N, C-alpha and C positions, 0 to 999 in steps of 0.2 A: 304562788300565793296559796296559803293554807288557812287563811282566816275565812271561816264560813260566812260570817256576817258581810264581809266585803264582797265575797263572791255573789251572795244574794243581791246586794245592792247594785252590782255591776250588771247582773242579768235582768233585774226588775226594779229600777230605781223609783218607780211610781209611788212606792210606799212612803217616800220622803214627804210627799204632799199631805199625807194623812197627819203628819206631825204638825203641819201648819194649821190644820183644822182645829186641833186642840188649843193652839195658841189664839186662834180667832175667838173660840168660845171663852177663853180666859179674858181677852180684851172686851168681850161682851158682858163680863161680870159674872160668869158661871163659876161658883166657888169650887166645885169639885174638879172642874177643868183646870183651874189655877193650881189646886193642890197636886193633881196628877202631873201637870207640866213641871212643877218644881221637883217632884220625886224623880222624874225622868231626866231632869237637867236640861230641859229645852228652853231656848230663848229665841226671840224673833230674828236676831242677827244671824243665828245659825241656820235659819230656814230660808230666808230670802237672799237674793243675790244683788239687789240694787236698791239705792235710796228711792228711786221712782217707783219700783215695785212695792216697797214698804208703804209708801204714801198711798198708792192705789189700794193696797189691802186695808189700810186704816180707813179709807173713805168708803169702800163698798164691800170688800170681801168679808169683813167681819160681819156686816149685816146679812150678807148672802148666806154665810155658813150658819149664823144663828137662826135665821128664818127657816132654812132647810131642816136643821136639827130639831128645833122646837116644834115646828109644824108636823114633822114626821112622827115625833113622839105622840102628838095628839091623834094622828091617824092610826097609829099602832094600837092605842088604847081602844079606839072605836071598833076595831076588828073583833075585839073580844077573844082573840087567840090566846091560848095558854102557853104556846111555844113560839118564841121569837127567834128567827134565824137572821142574824145581822150579817149581810154579805155585800161589801166587806164591813167589818166592825170598826176598823181604823183605830185611831187613838182617841176615841170619844169616851165620855163618862156614862154612857147609857146603862151599863151594868149597875150603876149606883143610883139610877133614878128611882123615885118612889114606886112608880107603876110596875117596875120589874119585880118587886118584892114577892108576889105570889105566882110568878111565871117562870117557865124554864127559858133561860137565855143562852142560845148557842151562838157564840161569836166566831165568825169565820173570816180569815184573812190570810195573807201570805205568811209563811212560817216566821219571817223576821218580826212581824207585828205580833202574831199570836204568842210567840215565845217571850216577848218583852211585856206584853199586856197581861197575859194570864197570871204570872206570879205577882205582878203589881196589884191587880184587882183582888186576887186571893188574899194578899197581905192586908189591903184596906178593909175588906169585909171582915177579916179576923180582928183587926184593931177595933172595929165598930161593934163587934159581936153579932153581926148579921148572918143569918143562915139563908143563903140564896142558892138556887140551882143554876149556877153560872159556869160555863166551860168555854175555853178558847181552843180553836183548832186551826192548824196550818193547812190550807187548801189551795187548790188552783180552780178558779171558777169554771174553767173549760174541762176540768177533769171530774167526770161524774163519780168515779170511785172514791175520790177524796171527799167530795161533798156528801155522798151517801154514808161514808164512814163517820163523818161528824154527826150525823143524825141517828146513829145507832141508839135504839131504845127510846127515841122521841115519840111523843103522842101527838096526833093531829087534832084539829086542823092547825096548820102553820100560818104564821105571818112572816113572809120573807121580805126583808127590807134591803134596798140598794140605794146608797147615797154616794154620788161622786165616783162611779165606776164606769158606766157605759161609755162615756166620752173618751176613755183611755183604751178601749178595746178596738182591735182591728175588726173588719167585717167578719172574717172567719171565726174569730174568738167570740164575737157577739152571737153568731149563729149557734156555736157550741153551747154557750150559756143558755140560750133560749130553749134548746132541746133538753138540757139538763134540768132547768127549772120546771118545764112541762112534766118531765118524768117524775120529779119529786112531788109536784102538786097532785098528779094523778094518783100517786101512792098514798100520800098523807092527807090530801085535801087542804083547803085554805086559799090564801091569796099571796100575790107578790105586789108590793107597793113601792113606787119610786117617783121622784120628780125629775130624774136624770134626762128624759127625752125633751124636757122643756128648759134645760139649763141655759140655753141662749136667751130666752125671754127673761129668765130670772136675772141673768147678768145685766141685761139692758135695763130692766126696771129698777133694780137696786142700785146700779151705778148712777142712774138719773136721780133717783130718790135721795141718795146720800150727797149728791153734788148740787142739787137744785132746790130753790125755795119756792118754785112755781108750782102751785097745786095741780095745774093741768099738764105738767111735764111728763109724768109717768104715763098718764092716760094717752097723751099724744104719741109717746114712744110706742106703746102697745098697738095703737091704731096704725102707725106707720109700718110696724112689723107685719101686722095682718094684711097690709096692702102689698106686701112682697118686698119691702126694703131690706137691705142687708144691715148687719150689726153696725158696721163702721159708719154708714150713711146716717142711721138713726142717731147714734151717739153724737156725731158732729152737729146734727141739726138741733138736738136737744141741749147739749152741754158744750158745744163748740169744740175746738181742738183739745181742750182740757179733758173732755169726756172720752174722746177717741184715744188720746195718749194714755189715759188712766187704764182703760181696758187693755190696750196693747202692752203696757208695762206689766199688768197683772198676768196676762197670758204668757208673756215671755218669762216671767219669774217662775210660774208653775210648770210651764213647758220645759224650762231648763232643769228644774229639780227632778222632773219625772222622765226626762229624755223623750219627750213627746213633741211633735211639731204642731204648733198651733198657728202657724203662719197664715192660714186661710181663715182665721177667726173673723176678720173684718168683713169677709165676703159671705159669711154664714147667714143663711135665710131660714129662720126657725120654722116658718110655716111649711116650707118644702121638706125640711129635715124631719119634722114631726109626721108628715104624711108618709114619708118613706119608712119611718120606724113602725107606724101602724101597719103598713103593708107587710113589713118583715115579720111582725108578730103574727099576723094572720097566716103567713106562709109557714110558720112553725107551730100552727095549731093553738094559738093563744088569742084571747080576746081582751079588750080593754074597756074600762069604764072610767070616765073623767070626772073629777070633783074639783071645783075651784078651791085653790089654797085659801082664799079669803074666808071660806066657811069655817076654817079652823085656825084663823090667824092668831098666833100667840102674841103675848106681850114681849116686846123686844127691848132688851137693856141697851143695845147698841144704837138705838134711834130715839130721838125725843118724840113727844106726842104728835107734833105736826107731821114729822117724817114717817112716823108709824102709820098715821092715817093715809098718807100718800102711798105707802107700801101696801096697805090693805086694799086700796082702790086698784093698784096695779095687779095685785094677786087675784082680782076678780077675773082676769084674763089669762091666768096661769093655773094649770091643773096638776093635781096628783093623779098618777096613773095606777089604777087597781087592775091587776092582770090575773086572769084565770084561764085554765084550759078550755078550749072550745070543743064541747062534746060532739058537735056536728062536723068538725074538721076531721079529715082522715088521719089515722094514727101514723106518725112518722116512725120508720124503722131506725132505731138508734144504731150508731156505729158500734162495732164490737168493742166492749169495754177492754181497756188496756191500760194498766197502771204500772207496767214494768218499764225499765230503761237500762240500757247498757251502751257504753261507748268503748271502742277499741281504736287505738291510734298507733300506726307504725310509720317509721321514717325510711326513705330511700334517698340518701344524699340530702338534697335540699327540698325534696318532695315529701309531703305528708299525706298519708292515706287514713281517712277517718271512716269508721263504720258505725252507724247509729241504728239502734234497735228500740222499738217500743214508742214511748211518748217523750218528747222534750217539751216541758212546760215549766212553770214557775217553781215546781217542786224538784225537778231534775236538772234544769239548766245549770245550776251552780256546779254540779258534778261534771257536766259537759265542759264548762269553762275551766275547771280545775285541771282536767285531763289535757285540754288543749294548751293551756299555759305551761304546764309541766313539760310537754313534748316540745313546744315552740322554743322554750328557753334553752333547750339543749341542741338547737340546730340553727343553721342559717336558712330560713324559710324562703323558698322561691315559688313553690306550687302547692296547691291543696286539692285533693279529690275527696269528696264526701259521698259515700255509698249510702243511699237512703232506701234501699230495696226492702228493708225490714223495719222502716220507720212508719209508725201509724199516724203520728200527728206532731206538729211543731208549732209552738206559740210564739208570741213576740219576744218572750224571754230567750227562747232558743235562737230566734233570728238575730238577736243582739250578738250572740256568740259567733254566728255565721258572718255578721258584719265585721266583727273584729278580724276574722280571717281575711275577708275581702280587703280590708284596709292594710293588712300586713304584707300583702304582695302586690305585684304589678297588676294593672287591670287585665282581665281575661285569664288570670291564672288560678281561679277557683272554679272547679268543675263539680257538678252534682249529677248523680245518676240514680236510676232505679226508683224514682218517685211514684207513689200511687196517685190516684186521682185527687184524693183529699189534700195531700202534701203539695202536689203540683198546683192545685188551685190556690192554696195559701201563698206559695211563692209568687204566683202570677198576680194575685190581687194586692199583695203588699209591695210589688215592684222588685222583689228579689230575683225573679226570673230574668230580669234585664241586667242584673249585676253579676251573674254567674253564667258559666257555660253549661247548658242543660243537655243531658244525654239520655 
């Protein structure tokens, strides 16, 4: 396979869900979103995989995405920051919003997104005769060097935004992101704002709001969640089997597009998850301030007046997280920066020897996959040995290539050796240590 776009999609398919976000905003009546979707040739049928999934999106996901996007815009403006770092920027029309006009907008995402969105936005700005300081950059959120390169020449303080990212990261990837953001904020100043840690509450509230005409339903759902109930129990209580199946179909649809397992979503307990995320932030030298989303509740085109008021009441119990470095926390020593990568593959009969060096992440995993597919296509593969003695880091994108190797041979015929503490922890925490022979 020599198609770069296909290689990128195979190693990190999560960017497909970002296209659905643009279509949700289109369905919510956002004119620029509709224009961009048309220029990109996107349609709902090309994003979702089931009729039930499409129905679930029509009922709740459109409102969820619109709420998140419009409320985030309101919070961005309130920070007063002149430089906005959108991580990830996705396929949203934020670069075209009025409030971006006098700001520097640094859009960061996977290369597949940045290389498609950058030229499109540049063309739209030229057609409108707008002079805006807008740039798009292909980055990996766990790769500090790629993030810092995107910020070259930026003036602080920054407003770093994150929408729809954290739930897709493994624990090691999230830890790396937190360290990277702290380093950036310590250098430039500013804040990191996100609603991602409370995504479970948002999904529950907006699913109930969009499916129920009972003014007390959303409030009751939030109270049940506060009491420790899981998502599946709350949805069934508030909206019956229809509510539970709608969320399940939604999760299955997005999980399938992003190659992410959301099978435990029904057992998710937001209060416990949020407490764990606060503790994780503290352990990485970050502190958080919570602001109810209701305080900046935008007008929603996807909901009528009654349901908008229901949503506003629900958002009184859901917060935006404003995150900054904790000056009293000890300074964490960052891992040595490493943005290099190389892969060498040799064949011995049916055995493949792979030597990895540097970082395997979203930026380099396509090269890893291309080398593997080229070698595997010329042999009858029976065994794989991966030498990781000079590997500094591997992300979920690199692990997907490792999984392809595991699936290509008989169980127990993929061996890994030479892992450092960081890589070994990643393999252990993600379950890969149980799928390979560790030496």
